[in-house]
C-alpha positions, -999 to +999 in steps of 0.1 A: +512-079+587+540-104+592+557-116+561+557-153+554+581-174+534+571-190+501+555-225+503+582-252+502+569-267+470+579-236+450+604-218+471+633-232+451+619-219+418+633-187+406+618-161+384+630-158+348+662-137+346+660-104+328+668-108+292+661-146+292+638-160+266+604-170+282+591-205+279+564-194+254+591-178+233+577-153+208+541-161+219+547-148+255+521-123+265+542-110+294+515-118+319+540-117+347+538-153+359+574-160+349+586-129+369+577-149+401+586-182+416+553-195+402+573-200+370+575-235+384+539-240+370+543-222+337+541-253+314+507-260+328+495-225+334+506-205+303+477-199+279+502-203+250+518-235+261+487-253+274+454-240+262+428-254+286+399-230+287+372-258+288+389-275+318+393-243+337+358-232+330+346-263+347+367-256+378+359-218+379+322-220+371+312-255+377+305-263+340+320-257+306+302-237+279+275-254+259+286-252+223+250-257+211+239-226+229+247-196+205+253-172+234+276-195+253+294-205+221+305-168+218+304-154+252+312-183+275+295-196+306+273-170+321+242-166+343+231-134+326+243-103+307+232-067+308+242-032+296+250-007+323+266+027+332+272+045+364+246+072+373+275+093+387+306+085+367+341+086+382+360+116+368+388+106+345+377+070+342+378+054+307+341+049+308+319+055+338+341+037+363+322+005+370+354-016+375+370+009+398+338+012+418+335-025+424+371-027+435+368+002+459+335-012+473+352-046+480+380-029+499+356-007+518+335-036+530+365-057+539+356-084+514+392-083+501+425-072+516+441-063+483+434-057+446+458-066+418+455-038+393+477-017+370+488+019+375+510+037+350+547+044+356+556+079+368+574+087+336+550+072+310+512+075+309+510+042+290+537+023+308+520-004+329+529-007+366+511-036+383+505-031+420+488-049+449+465-020+459+454-019+495+436+015+495+408+031+474+433+058+463+456+032+449+428+016+430+416+049+416+451+057+405+448+026+382+417+038+363+420+039+325+431+009+305+468+004+296+467-008+260+501-025+263+513-060+274+513-058+312+528-082+337+499-081+362+508-115+378+543-103+387+528-091+421+516-126+430+547-132+452+537-102+473+502-117+479+516-149+495+544-131+513+520-106+528+498-134+543+468-119+525+438-143+523+411-125+504+421-110+470+405-094+440+424-096+407+416-074+377+430-087+344+426-099+308+422-134+295+458-147+292+465-134+327+434-150+342+440-184+326+475-184+343+460-172+375+432-199+376+459-225+369+479-215+400+452-201+423+453-232+446+490-225+452+483-189+465+470-199+499+439-178+496+406-183+514+387-164+486+397-152+452+376-128+432+383-123+395+371-092+376+379-094+339+379-071+310+376-082+273+409-078+255+422-079+220+452-067+201+476-054+227+510-042+217+544-035+232+551+000+243+571+006+210+542-009+190+518+014+208+539+044+198+539+034+162+501+029+163+495+064+179+519+081+155+503+063+125+467+069+135+462+100+156+467+136+146+482+144+181+498+112+195+516+130+223+484+142+239+463+109+237+451+099+272+433+067+262+416+052+232+392+024+223+379+007+192+342+015+195+308+002+184+304+030+158+333+015+139+356+043+148+386+045+171+380+071+198+411+089+210+406+111+241+431+139+244+445+158+274+422+188+267+391+165+268+385+165+231+377+132+213+393+124+179+375+097+159+392+077+132+372+052+111+384+016+113+385+014+075+410+043+073+437+025+093+471+021+076+468-017+077+500-023+059+519-003+085+501-017+114+498-055+106+530-062+125+523-040+155+502-064+174+518-089+198+521-125+185+504-136+217+473-114+208+474-128+172+472-163+188+445-156+214+410-170+214+398-157+247+386-122+238+357-124+263+378-134+293+360-168+298+374-175+332+366-144+351+338-143+377+325-110+363+334-093+330+330-056+323+336-043+288+318-024+261+316-046+229+282-062+236+265-030+247+249-001+228+272+029+222+278+048+255+271+018+277+291-010+293+285-047+287+284-068+319+286-106+319+279-124+352+295-158+349+289-173+384+276-166+419+308-149+429+305-125+400+269-118+410+281-110+446+305-085+431+279-068+409+254-066+437+278-043+456+272-015+430+238-023+414+221+007+431+247+030+415+240+017+380+215+025+352+209-007+334+191-021+303+188-055+287+213-066+261+201-063+225+212-076+191+205-063+157+219-067+121+239-094+104+277-096+107+285-124+083+290-104+051+312-078+068+334-104+084+338-124+052+348-092+033+372-082+061+393-114+057+408-106+022+409-069+030+432-075+061+452-101+041+460-075+014+465-046+038+437-026+022+435+010+033+407+033+020+412+070+014+399+088+045+369+103+028+358+068+017+366+054+051+344+080+067+315+073+043+317+036+049+319+041+086+287+062+086+269+036+064+279+006+086+270+025+117+235+030+104+229-005+090+256-026+106+256-050+135+246-036+169+248-049+205+256-086+208+258-088+170+285-062+170+303-083+196+300-114+174+313-094+145+344-084+165+349-120+177+345-135+142+369-110+125+396-116+152+392-153+154+394-158+116+425-136+115+441-154+145+433-188+132+451-180+100+481-166+120+485-198+140+480-220+110+507-202+091+532-194+119+527-223+143+510-251+124+522-277+149+501-259+176+469-254+155+449-284+166+456-283+204+458-245+207+426-234+190+396-242+214+366-261+200+343-231+203+368-210+182+370-237+156+332-238+153+331-200+150+358-199+123+341-227+103+313-203+093+337-185+069+357-192+038+394-188+046+423-186+022+440-219+014+474-208+025 
């Protein structure tokens, strides 16, 4: 394919020089936009300089969320939700491989010419290496989440320079907000966006501290996830699963591990993607799928015959647990492991399930993040926190300072 030159309107813009401070300063999520000549648009596009979820929902989906609809308030604009898992899982995938299967199917059928996804660097299983995948093998090499800040959008220059016209981008909320803001500049005929829910990413150094503080064998961890049973599941190289209760985390040690961008984020559910595949709104062992628009439905239709599905469910009441978690986090409370395990078992039996677990997770993170922004960036509080997040946070009693 013959390479083309950047569009005149941004060809004079230059990517941020290595070592330079990014425009969002300490709130930079390292999404990769500033690594390209699209840095020209960063003041408008950056989720931490210009929060504009409601406006971008309108352009991406044709409408903004209805704050009087309880499901839309929490989960954003959507046509429907379901729980699903592949009948024949992809070996080595983090779950059953729904995201990878969709991406491979789109390449196979010629719906897209490339897929923006993230492999790991040759020297580090957790080191993110964004690529513009053109083959199924390259997509499959990107399976398994990378729980670190990742500059996915750094490959956008390659898209325009390649002359590619049909593209799938896989990413998290801050990346997708920036992408939606510049998508009209990419020269594409069709953009597909497959999102994953995202919360509490870390730098590579922060990840190492988390692993060493939490896992019995940090050097053998292949991947991990905070699961619906209120335990962190670490999968190790030998296939074994180590489970650590949330309530046994060394909160005092880990409070400063999470990136400031993640502590200032209110788009856990990836509001601007066409299709979202995660786990937090599904029963244990299943994936939660949110179809936001017709493009998302077209993507899901490619793999529906390969899936086992069930309706979403919701059970329990999250409110007391969320309210209790606010001072516990503030004080850095860590229970003895025996007590943490007992509490985990009790909450697993009687605690929130399905969509109520998802609301629990959203509420606990939004209250924490609201307090973080209020204390560390008070000048940004009013404009940066979306209306839906303010409404969610208002359910709880927060500390005065």
